[in-house]
Steps between C-alpha positions, in 0.01 A plus 500: 500500500670264256767417758243403766307285252822329391607441862160354598494283189852365561430424867176325414654301213785384725252392767277321247796310357563329837144440617200279442213737406162499677194642312231725640243773438474852635252787495564857609247780521560871521262798505520534121514137382590136541792274402456129424825302486651154464802455726800275534704469817860449394658471842323401816681474831401555860609865494487630139293441189551629143190520280431604143158580360334593175144604432243763410452842661146640465503877558180687591645831612187713443623848602799386711730578206563815300189457286136498610465128420786253443429132430695220339743225574790295381750225562810496712675335788769524758693347783495515878711389793331401825698503824331303780533605865507139629563149371140390572266455204250741655700822514517866402708615205632820347658558161535703183295453181609623160242502218486618138165537319423603142154659511266648240296771673186639334428844642231768478494864604211750505457732201741790472355841576392690192688824560389845384163545323394460234566129520313184436504246779468132452479254786795299375719329755870479442604133470811302433707192569840505663742208517720512810776287644465511877777426748350416838734443796326428830580374849264241643412360841302182537414173667571147370243238606553125451234306305576132537846350472640687198268791410495847652271802483645851511318819602678831449485878477749697291581868462703654222498719193406471134733663248396540137845440351378500140193676363354489148214748489391759753617482861283292734510442875789368706593530865460323833342154509368275775429132431314232695596152385429131544698210357489121500827315445533123466 
């Protein structure tokens, strides 16, 4: 994992060093949350674009995770490369995304069963907070739409996987992820 992060960081830094950045905003939704991000386009050509983004990931996993209810959020960011199928401004694109998020997840589980009688039962839910570092590689497909002379809108869908690469506390959910995104870049 460290090697991929280092490779992506070096490629992006080299691209940023030779480009004039363009700012933007992006939102992505998934069945268990939303991501709100500020973006910068480091390299924009007719056939490829490198972007970096940073923002907040709001997780509302309910029972999609390992616990009965998982909610929380945290900060993170990532990079993406978009490869366009034509040189026109209105065109389809495909490309990888690589994200890292540091999330605090508050979780609840139903009470544990009492066991053999005699026992006293209390309706006490098990609760806790887990801090996770999530690695989230995805592959996206989308459409770039021109808005005026210099701005573009981007609509995309992405499929990938969440990996909890570091966990402090009890294990919480990870696995497949599907994102629907929209971005505005100036």
